[in-house]
N, C-alpha and C positions, 0 to 999 in steps of 0.2 A: 504493500500500500504506500503511495507517495505521500509526502508531507502535505502537499496541496489538498489531497483528498481528506487528510485528517483534519485540516483547518476549516473545511467547508461547513461542517455543522456549527462550529463556533461562530464563524462569520455570519452565518444565517441567523443564529440565536441573537447576536448583538444587533443585527439589522431589525429583527422582529421587535426587540425591546425598545430600540430607538424609535421605531415607527409608532410604538404604543405610548410615546411620551416619557421615556425613561428619566427618572429624577436623579440628579447628582447632588450630593450633600457634603459639606465640610464644616468643621468646627473651628471657632476662633474664641479665645478667652481674653477678655479685657478686665483688668483689675483696677478698682477704684480705692484709693487711700483717702480717708476723710479727716480733715483737720478743722476744728471749730473752737471758738472761744479760747484762744491761746493768748494769755496776757503777759507772761513773763518769758524772757529769753532763756533763762537758766532753769535747771531742775529745782524741785523743792522736796525734801525728804526722800531723795533717791528716785523721784518720779518726774516725768515730763521734761520740758525744755527742748530747745532746738537740737542740741547735740545728739540726744537719744532719738528724737524724731528723724533727724537727718540720717542716722545710721539705719533706721528701719526703711526709709525710702530708698536708700542706696541698695539695700538687700532686696527689696521688692522689685526694683528695676532690673537687677541682675537675674532674678527669678523669672520675671515676665516683662519683656520690653514694652508690651502693651499696657503699661501702668499709667494711670492718670491720678495726679495729686490735686485734690480739690480742697479749697479753703471756704468754709461756709460762714465766714464772717466773725467779727469782733477780734481784730488784730491790732489796731493802732493804739488802743487805750482800754483800760487803764493799767499803767505800770509805773514803777518808780522812774525809770529812765524816760518814759514817754512824757513825764512832767517837764523834762528838760528839752527833749528833741521832737516832741509831738509825733511819736511813733516811727520816726525815720529808721531807727535800728531794727524795728520789727519787719520792715520791708526788706532791709538788707538780708536778714536771715531767711525770710521767705523766698527771696531770690536764690540764695545759696543752696537751699534744700531742693530747689527745682519745682516750685509750685507751678501748676499748669493753668489753673483758672480759679477765679474767686468771685463770690457775691458779697457785697458789703453788708456788715451788721450795723446795728445802731451805734456802736462805739466808734465806727469809722468817722462819725461826724461830731465827735466830742469837742474838737478844736475848730469846728466850723468848716463849711464846704470848701473854702479856698485851700485849707490844709489837706482836705480829702483828695482834691484833684491833684495837688502836688505829689502826694504819696502814690496816687494811682499812676502818674507819669513816671515815677521812679521804679515802678514795678516792671519786671521783665515778663509778666504774665498778664492776661486781660482780666479786667473786672467787668461783670455784666449785671444788669438789674432791669427787669422788664417793667417794674412797677414804680420807678422813680421818674418824675417829670419836673420840669420847671413850673413856676407858679401859674404860668399861662397855659399849661398843658403840653407844651412843646417838649421835644426830646432834649436831654442834657448832652451837650457836645462832648464827644469822646467816650461816652458811656453807652455801650451797646446793650440791647435788650437780651440778646441770645447769640449763639454761634453754633456752627456745625464743625466737628472735628472727625476726620476719617481715621479710625483706629482699627488696625488689622483688617482693613477692607470694609469695615462697618461704618456707616454714616451715623454718628451720634450727635444729637442736638442737646445743647445745654441752655437752660433758662435760669437767669438770676432773679431771685426774689428777696428784696430787702425787707427788714422789719417794718410792718405796717405802722407801728406807733413810734417810729424814729423821730417824727416831728415833736412828740411829747417827751421822748426819752433822751434826746440828744440836742445838739445845737445846729440843726439843719435848715437855717433860715433860707427862704427862697425856693425850697424844694417841696414837692408834694409826693406823698407815699400812698399809692393806690392799693386797693385790696389785692392781696397776693393771689388768691384763687382765680379771680377773674382775669388777672394779667397772665397767669399760667395757661388758662384755657385759650386765650387769644394767641399767645405766642406758640403754644404747642401745635395749633392748627397751621400756623405759618411755617413752622419747621417741617411738619409732615408734608406740606405742599411743596417744600423745597427739597424733598428727598430724604429727610431724616428717617432712619429705620429703628431708632431707639432714642428715647428722650429722657434726659436727666434734669430734674429741678434742683438747683442749689438754693436752698431756702433757709433764711434766718428769721424764724418766727416761732411763736408758741407751739407747743405740741398739738394743741387743738387745731390750729391752722394747718400744720403739717399733716395731721390725720385727715383733715378735710380734703387735702390735695390727693392723698392716697385713695380715699373713698371715692373721689370723683373719677378715678381711673383715666386721667388725662395725660399722665406721664407714666413712664415705666419704673423709674427709680427716683427716690427723694433722698437727697443728701442734706441733712438738716443741721442747724446750729441754734444757739440761743438758750437751750434748756440745761446744758452743762452735764447731763448724765447720759449713760449708754442707752441706746434704743435700737433694736433690731426687729424688723417686721417684714413678713411676706405673706400676702393673702391669696397667692395664686395668680394675681394679675399685676400687682405693684409691689415693689420692694422698697424699704426705707431703712435708714440707719442714721445714728448720730454718735459721735465720739464723746468721751468724757472731756470736760474742759481741761485746758493746759496740757493737752496731749498725754494725759496720764494713762488712759485706756483708749487705744486708737482702733476705731472700727474700720473694717475693710470688707469689700465684697468682690468676689470673682464672678463675673458674668460670662457664662459659656453660651456663645451664639452658634446656632446651627443654621447654616445658610443652605437653602435648597433651591435648585434651579430645575424647572420642569416646563416644557413647552415654551422655553424662552422667557418664562416668568420667574422672578426671584422672590423668595419669602425668607423671613428671618424669625426664628424662634429662639427663646433664651431661657436660661435657668440661673438662679443666683446661689452662691455658696458664701455664707458670712464667715468672717474671721475677726478675732479681736487680739490685738497685741498689747500686753502689759509692758509699759515703758520701763518699769523697774527691772525687767529681765534683759533689757537691751544694754549693750556696751556703747557709751557715748562716742560719737565720731570725733576723732582727735582734732581735726582742723577746725570744726565748728566749736569745740570746747575751747580752743585757743582764742578764737574770735570773741567768744563770750568773755573770756578772761580779760581781753583788751578793753572791752566796754566796761566791765566791772571795775577795773583798776581806775579808770577815769571817774566813774560814778562814785566809787567809794571815797575818793578824796573830797568830793563835794558833799556827800551825805554824812561824813564823819564829824563835821563841824558841830560842836556842842552849843546849844542855845539856852539851856537851863535845866533844872531838875524839878520834879513834882513832889509836893509834900503830901499829896493824897493819891489814891488809886484812880487811874483813868481807864475807863471801860469803853472800847470801841467795837465790841463784838457785834457781828451782824444781827444776831437775834435781839440784841439790846437796842442799838441805834435805830432800828426799824419798828420798835414797839413800845419804847418808854424813854423817859428822860435819862440821859447819861452824862457822866462827868466830861467825857470827851466832847459830846455835843454842846454842853454848857460852855466849855472852853472856847470852842470855835465860834459859837454865836456871840460870846462876850467880845472876842477879838473883832468880829465884824462891826459890832455896835460901837466899840471903842475907837477904831481907826477912822470911822466915818462921822462920828458924833451923832448917830441916828438915835431916835427915840426907842426903837425896838430892833431886834434882828431875828430872822428865821433862816435856818438852813436845813436842807432835807437830809434825813438820816442815811438815805441810799448813797449820798455823796461822800460818806465817811467809810473808808474801805479797808482800814487796817486789820479789823477782826482780831483785836489784841487786847489784853489787859496789861497795863503798865503798873506794877506795884508802887506804892508810896516809896519815895527815895530814888526812883529811876531817873537817870539822866536822859534828857530829850535832845535829839540831834535834828539837823535838817532832814535827815533820812526818816526820822520818826514822823515828822509832819508830812513829808511828801508821800510816805506810805499811807497815811490817813487821807490825804487830799491829792490823788494822782491825776485828776481830770484836767488840770490847767484852767479851772474856772476862775472868774474874776469877781472882786467885791464891788457891788453896785449899790446905789441908794435910790429908792423911788418914793414917791408920795402916794399913800393909799388912805382910803377912808376907813373908819371903824367897821363899816359894813363889809368892805372888801377884806379886811383883816379877819373878821369872823368867818367869812366864806373860805378864806385860805386855811384857817385852822380846821374847819370841818373837812375840807379836802385832805388835809394832812393826816387825819385819823379815819378817813372813810374806808380804807382798806387795811386797817391795822391787823385784822385776823389773817390776812394773806402775807403779812410781813413785807408790805410794799415799801419802796424806798422813799415815798413822799412824807413819811412821818416827820413832824416838825421838831427840831431842836431849837430852843428859843433863848432870847435874852431880853430883859426889860419888861417882861409880862409873865403873868401866871394865869392858869386856867385849869378847869376840871374836865376830865374825859370819862364818859359813861359808856363803856363798850357794849353794854346790853341794849342800848338804844340803836335805832336804825341809822345808817349812814346819812349824814346831813343834819342829825339832831343829837349829836353826841357832846357838843361843847357847851359849857356853862361857866359862870363866875369868872369871866375874863377881866383881868385887872392890868392896866398899863401903868407901870411905874407908880404903883400905889393908888391909882384912880380907876374906877370902873370904866370899862370900854364905852366910848360914845360913838354910836354908829355913824353920826353925822360929822364927827371931827376928822381932821387930817393928821396923819402920822408919818414921820420919816422912818422908812423901813430899810434896813440894810439886809441884803440877801446876796445870793450868787446870780451871775448873769443867766445861768440856765433856768433858774426858777423865775427870774424877772421876765424871761421870754415865754413863759407859760409852761415850762417843763414840769414833768411829774404831776400834771393836772392842775397846776397853779395858773390857770388861764385868766383868773381875775386880775393878775398882775400885768397882763399884756396891755400895752398902750398907756400904762400909768406914767405920770410925769416923772422924767428922769432928773434926779438931783445930782447924781454921779453916774455917768454912763460908762459903758464897757471900754470905750476908747480912751477915757481918762483914768480908768481904774487899774489897780494892781492885782496880781495873782493872790487868791485867797491864801494859798500856802505861805507866800511871803508875808502877808499881813499877820497870819497866826504866828509865824516865827518872830516877827518884830514885836508882837504883843507879849509873847512869853519872855523875850529878852528885856523888854521895858518893865515888866512886872517883877523881874528878878526870879523867874521861874513860875510855877503854878503853886499858889499858896492857899487861897480860899475862894471858892466859887459861890459862896452864900447859900441861902435856904433853897429848898426845893421849889421848882417852878411849875411842874405838872403833877396834878393829883389824878391818879387812876382809880376808877370805881369798877 
């Protein structure tokens, strides 16, 4: 029997299969490494930090060249060094680890949009956000809504979704933050129309909004930020994940794409496989660790300068400053009132970030103050009526059960809070410098520029007459340092200001 006679049945079989529309399939694996809510360049307690994160990313790219590193927001602030360089060093490290794409979080706007755009220009990776517009509804120059990347032959669309409440949570003057879900629906359709075969939403929003995006089944993968804890989800149609903050526990997903071609038509199916890397188990990258050391050496010189000691315990724990009067809150509010000559002062507990207890006798340094006040906010003074002040206090305690950052730390006034009453009816017995509050009277209020602009729900302050505006103001951190030095340390903060029922 000749070879040609042997091959005839095989050739005939192939021809028959081909004529029946034989399908050809191949697999491609794309790996997504998610970073979100990373506030410090260095590790803490043997976890997190860019050196460990960079080591992981290097290993992931060696394992799979089709690796995409995604940052789901909150990079520029708050951190100690960001108080000096407005987040420039965080962009340096994000460039060094090889970030591929990012959606902005609310903290990207803590220093104002001008700084945001400068940091974006310094990035070697694109920032995208489909739900940010200028005040007139037009697109923001240089900020794309989405993009398509071809990875392993698969056209993957990415949609950026910024925090819906950034206007209230940060200093994003002149920008509008549209509902994330609606923006995702519109942009997902546009991406599919442009050939995207798999769509990723890079979302920096509450878990409720992220879940709504999952439930709507308008994207295939949600890479989320803002909530700080691990989240892994797959409902058979949409996958979602979020890493722990500060790159302590890093969430990843390997997506296996099965590409089938039949009758000239291409279809793509996919399945996810989640992985979590504990940063404590990673060996820090030596080059990144050396770069961190350079920054820390310069920072340490500035932060080590002593400004005074405290004769009493100072409490800045998160659970304290967001739900009760604290000594740290009193100190900061007293500083604002003193340096401006205001009648009263209010600062939001969420702006106090040290999460620390300083025992009596502790020496305070510049670093101590900047650790507490890392946002770069300025001290301003506005004129408000007693009615506005009462509304402000009600707002401050309206979400006390949620541990919201709007809780008021005050100077120059006392009041009572009844947590059992509904929000909006919890404040009573307001006394300003020994005199009962007069709703019709005008008061000089010292606060931070974030709150004066309506941040944390203090919308009653927007449009108030400026007695000391942000352009002429100083950094709150500097004012607190000067106050401590002028007082010869922290000695006596006086009687209690807030009575809780």
